[in-house]
LOZA-836880 format. One record per residue (C-alpha): residue in one letter; x, y, z. Coordinates in steps of 0.05 Angstrom, whole numbers, plus 32768, in hexadecimal, padded with zeros to 4 digits. Layout:
residues N
AXYZ;...
//
This chain:
residues 354
X830F89BB827D;X833C89BF8242;X836F89F68239;X838E8A0681F6;X83D48A1181EB;X83F18A4481BD;X84338A378198;X84668A7381A1;X84A18A568180;X84C28A188163;X850C8A098153;X853789CF8145;X856789C9817B;X8595898C8180;X8597897081C6;X855A899881DA;X853C895A81FD;X8568896B823A;X854189AB8245;X84FF89828255;X851A89408269;X85598951828E;X8580898B82AB;X859189B28270;X856889EE8283;X858B8A2382AF;X85578A5A82C3;X856C8A9682F0;X85438AD28307;X85778B0682ED;X85998AE382B3;X85858AC58271;X855F8A86826F;X85968A578256;X85998A108236;X85D889EA824A;X85DD89B08218;X8614897B8213;X862D897381CB;X8664893D81C8;X869E895581F2;X8682899F81FC;X864E89C08223;X862989F081F7;X86058A2D8217;X85C98A4C81F3;X859E8A898205;X85598A6E81FA;X853F8AB581E7;X85738AB781AF;X85658A6F819A;X851C8A80818F;X852E8ABC816B;X85548A92813A;X859A8A938153;X85AC8A4B8157;X85F88A518165;X860A8A4A81B1;X861D8A8881D7;X86578A6781F6;X86778A1F81F4;X869C8A00822D;X86C889C3821F;X86B8898B8250;X86F289808282;X86E389358284;X86CA891E8240;X86BB88D88255;X868F88EE828E;X864888FA8277;X8626890182B9;X861F893982ED;X85F5897882EC;X861D89B582D7;X86148A0082DF;X862B8A4082B6;X86378A8182D9;X86018AB882D2;X862F8ADF82A1;X86438A9D827F;X86928AAB8289;X869D8A6982AB;X867D8A2482B2;X867D89F782EE;X867B89AC82E1;X866889768314;X869C893D8306;X86A388F78324;X86DD890D834E;X86E08959834C;X86B88996833D;X86DE89C3830B;X86D18A0C82F1;X86EA8A1882AB;X86EC8A52827A;X86CE8A528234;X87108A3C821A;X87138A028245;X87478A228276;X87468A0882BC;X87328A3982ED;X87308A11832C;X872089CD8341;X870389B18384;X87168969838C;X86E7893883B2;X86DB88EF83B8;X86C788C3837F;X867B88B7836E;X868B88718356;X866288448385;X869A880F8392;X86BD882383D3;X8707882783D2;X870E881C8389;X874F8832836A;X875C886B8339;X8795886B8304;X87A088B6830A;X878888C282C7;X875A88FF82CC;X873288E48293;X872388A082B7;X86D8889782C3;X86C5886282F7;X8689883682F8;X8647884B8310;X8612887C82FB;X861488A6833A;X862188ED8336;X861A892F835D;X860B89778343;X862089BE8349;X86008A038340;X86208A4B833A;X85F98A788366;X85CD8AAF8346;X86038AE58359;X863A8ABE833B;X86628ABF837C;X86568A788396;X86568A2F837D;X862B8A0083A3;X863E89B58398;X8626897183AD;X8663894583B4;X8682890683D6;X86B889108407;X870188F583FE;X870188AD8418;X873788BB844A;X870688E9846D;X86CC88BB8471;X86B788758453;X86808896842C;X866488DA843B;X8640890C840E;X86438951841D;X862789948400;X865F89CA83FA;X86618A1283ED;X869B8A2883C4;X86B78A6B83B3;X86A88A75836A;X86EC8A9C835E;X871B8A688374;X86F38A2A838B;X87038A3083D7;X86D58A0C8403;X86AF8A3B842C;X86818A098451;X866589C2844C;X8628899E8467;X862E89538471;X85F3892E8454;X85D288E88463;X85C688D88419;X85E288A183EC;X85D288C383A9;X85C488A88366;X85C388F3834C;X85B0893A8366;X859D897F834A;X859D89C68368;X856789FD8363;X85758A44836F;X85438A688398;X852D8AAB8376;X853E8AD183B7;X85878ACC83A5;X859A8AB083EA;X85818A6783EE;X85928A2883C8;X856B89E983C3;X858B89A683B9;X8562896583A3;X8585892183AD;X856888E78389;X857A88A383A9;X85548875837A;X8523884483A0;X853D886383E2;X851888A283D3;X852988ED83CE;X854D891E83FC;X8540896883FD;X856789A0841B;X856B89EC841E;X85A38A178434;X85C18A5C8434;X86058A77843B;X86038AB78465;X864B8ACA8456;X86678AA58493;X86428A66849D;X86128A34847C;X85CF8A308495;X85AE89F3847B;X856C89CB8489;X854E898B846C;X850489798460;X8511892F8462;X84E8891984A1;X84AC8927847D;X84BB892B8435;X84CC88F68402;X84C5892B83C8;X84E98944838C;X84FD8990838B;X84DC89A98348;X84DB89F38344;X84D88A398362;X84BD8A7C8345;X84D18AC28358;X84888AD4835B;X84708A9D8386;X84838A9483CF;X84898A4983CD;X84AD8A1183AF;X849189D68387;X849D898D8399;X8485894C8378;X847C890C83A2;X84AE88D58391;X847A88A8836F;X845188E38353;X841588DF837F;X840E892A838A;X842D896F837F;X843B89A083BB;X844B89E583C8;X847789F68405;X84908A31842A;X84DB8A31842F;X84D88A0E8472;X84B289D38451;X846B89E9846B;X843889CD8439;X84118A078418;X83E989E083E4;X83E3899983C4;X83CA89808385;X83BD893A836C;X83AE89238322;X836289218313;X833F88DC8325;X834488AC82E9;X8317887182D9;X8351884882CB;X8367881182F8;X83AB88338309;X83A18879831D;X83BF88B582FA;X840488CF8318;X842A890F8309;X846B890382E2;X84AC892882E8;X849C896382BB;X8481899A82E6;X848B89E282FD;X84778A2A82FA;X84628A4882BB;X845C8A8882DD;X844A8A9C8325;X84018A8B831A;X84068A4D82F1;X84268A0782FA;X842F89D582C1;X8431898882D7;X842F894A82A9;X840B890882B0;X843788E7827F;X846188AC8278;X847788B38230;X84A488768232;X847588418250;X8430885C8242;X842788978210;X83E18893820B;X83DF88B28253;X840488EE823C;X83E589308252;X83FB8973826C;X83D3899C829F;X83D289E482B8;X83C489ED8304;X83BA8A2B832F;X83FE8A39834E;X83DF8A4F8393;X83B18A1683A0;X83CA89E0836C;X838089D48355;X837F89BB830D;X836889EE82DC;X836789C182A0;X838989938270;X83B489B78237;X839C89A981F1;X83D389B681BB;X83BE89D08178;X83F489A48159;X83D389678172;X83F4893581A3;X8431894B81C9;X8459891581EC;X848C891C8226;X8495894F825C;X84888998825B;X84BD89CA8278;X84A38A0A8293;X84D08A4B8289;X84AC8A7582BD;X849C8AAD828C;X84558A92827B;X84738A618246;X84878A158248;X84B089E9821B;X84A889A881FC;X84D8897D81CF;X84C589538194;X84F489198195;X84E68904814F;X84F68947812B;X85238965815F;X84F789A0816A;X84F189CB81A6;X84AD89EE81AE;X849A8A2681DC;X84518A2E81EF;X84238A5E8219;X83D88A58822C;X83B48A7481F3;X838F8AB78205;X83538AAC81D9;
//
């Protein structure tokens, strides 16, 4: 079955590819959906509603605390009064003028153990490894994936909870990971936080936790899962994961119980279709997923809509503008984004009603 997409909005947005191919989108239950886009030595924050209404100036701009550091996954507070940056050797909170609010020092993500530092705060060590951070939806906590200082342990990654007012560590959870990168997802209940750690060919680690005001209660799903944490939705009881190599999508209860599973449609090709990394909740009833590898095999590019309760495929999406390459990024409000790299245009779509 073919499902026709309807174009809602289009706008040229420099760097907008990070919204569908990276971690440039920060979506919260009770805050505007924002684009966090790095432009030179600055992090530009856009309200997506304003962008599609024609306001192309960022609502807030935060100078990067380490201009030479271009990795890490950063976060902005729900009221956009401060940003928290995941650096190579520290987590920093800064105001819009670049003023340092606080700093939480940690070990270096550089993979060479025991390497020296010059003391220069702008020094960037070799390696692509990085952590991530996320401001909680109430703005009171900062969750961060970090490495312990070398004098504490030769190599130990931790998940820490910090007080957003001053960066004071409230709790830490030791991890068994050796990350190449990570990202966080806030649960819509406002209590739980998810952490997904990518370890390259060594697989994926997935954790959930909550801070009850006195202690950190965490659990991992790694005995049975090698899956990427993709999305949650306030109108849906489960969270969505993708198998490391794209063989299937699954919905899970918060304890990891599998609620539904969906595989791509069978193919006559020698290599079976696999899901790619663009998927999530269009709304509480619908999931969008991609069978697309636009870099290696653009002819296989396709987006699909699935039932969000059963993960049964409803149909492939047909775009009135013709072929749409790349991933699709759902916004949870019934629409999704695609990005045209050739023209630098961000498109917002919905399922056609007639």
